[in-house]
N, C-alpha and C positions, 0 to 999 in steps of 0.2 A: 328595363328602366334605365334611363341615363343617370350618370353620377350627379349631374347638376339637379336632378329632381330630388335627390336625397339631401342636398345641402340645406342646412337649417336656415330658414328665412329670417328668424329673429336676430341672428348674429352674423349672417352672410358667410357662414362656414368658418369663422374665426374661433368660435367657442367662447367669446367674451362679448359682453354687452356694457355700455357706459351710461352713467346717469347724467344729469344735467350739469354736473360739475366736472364731468369727464373722468370720474373714478370708474375703473373697469372691474366687472364682476364676472364670475362663471355664468354662462348662459343657463337659465333655468329650463329652457325648452329642450335643448339637446344635452344638458348636463356637461357642457364644456367639450363635447366631442366634435361639434361642427357639422355633424350629419344626423338626420332623423330617420329612423327605420319606418317604413310604411305601417301605419296603424299603431305605432308605439306612443305611449303617453296618453292614450285615449281612455280616461277614467270617467266613471259615472259621476255626475255633478252631485255634491252633497246639498241636501235641502236644509236651508237655515230658517228657523222660526223667526218671524218678525211680528211686531205689533201693528196697529192701524197707522202709525207714523213711520213705518219701515225701519224701526229700531230693532237691532238684533236682540233676541230673547235668549239669555244664557241659562 
């Protein structure tokens, strides 16, 4: 597998993402590393209970 295939697509390998005001934060996808291991971070989705109006039930 080529190194470019491991580069985090969310942050383009920088480890930082910016919001609309250009504040930079650690990338939540690669945790600031800039690379993503194959299959890493694939967790099962948590089911959230909602009512008929799609409001979250706590």
